[in-house]
Phi, psi and omega in degrees: 000131176271157180283133184292337184272314189258346187070009182264193178297164179302149183301322180300320179291318177296320179295318178297318180292315187294333183260357188305313182297309180296323178300312179296325177298315180295317183294330181263012177303139180310320181297312181293319178302314181293319182295317182277353175264004179073023182269355177243173178251188181297337178299321180291321176296319178298319179299320178295315178297322180296318175293321180298325179303321182296312183279335173291322177300317177297313182298316184285330173295315180293325181300329179299331181280347181256359188301327182267001180287134185301322186270311185284322186309319182294341179282336184275130182216131180296338178291342176273333192301137188247349186301316179294323179293318175300317178300318178297317181295315182294323179291320180295322185283326186230359179097176185300338179268025186300329181297322182293339179270358181281131178240115185286119174283154180300319179297320180293318178300315179297318182298308182293325178295320180298315180297316184291335183260295184297315185286343177287337184244346183240111179301319182292324178292321176298316179293328177299314180288322176301314178298310185297324182283300195282318178290333172293322178293326181278345182253265181298336177300331181285329175293315178300320182300316179294323178292316180296323179297318181287314185288317188257005175067031179270156173239225175291324177289130182092349180233020183293337177302329183265002184252123182250074186301332184266007174248098187288324183236083182310316184297316180296322178298314180292321176299318179295320177302310181297324176296323178295322174302315180294323184272345182296143184280055180290141167283168179300321179294319181294321176298317177300315180297320181296316180296315181296319182287330176295320175298320177296325178298314178298319180295318176297323178293319180293327176298325174295316177301318182292323175294319180296321179295322177296316181300322183263005180051045178285125180077352175069022180207172176294141180254021179289148180209000000 
């Protein structure tokens, strides 16, 4: 299917290609590399979930304001929401007082602030962040889940963040999501903004990984790139 605005390839294909480099940079961040190599302990995993809680809360709070929007609303699904799963994982890992132990990193604060401001007023920006988080969770996130289960001895407890119990057929769900991207009546400017904001989302996410690496002194040097 060609895009009705540009006559080019489907937006979903363009989005995947446009974000490939930033996506790869995020995936190869020293913190993630060390975590998935089993070089860190559960404290590092807990730190990652704690920072994730802040930006997922922001995204899902903003998402409530878009539920009735004709274009954006169809992208939003309770089956995707991660806040409750993060709360369950954090409580299982550290106990009922887990909130008191959360320390907001500056990079996480910037990430959450971006979501609460830009995404609150721009439908294409919101969908860009929505796409980078949830389709990533449904795709590469499942590989991460299996690795964490093997390395850190976790089962369903502690890994609920990566479990989408209400999505029986993830591939069909992702295909439908991408089709919505292609069919949405985006203007050329909105498409450009969506592509740019998706890359910004990956950069913001990588900055969180880099801050976590600095906090844990991974590699003994700055992880900025």
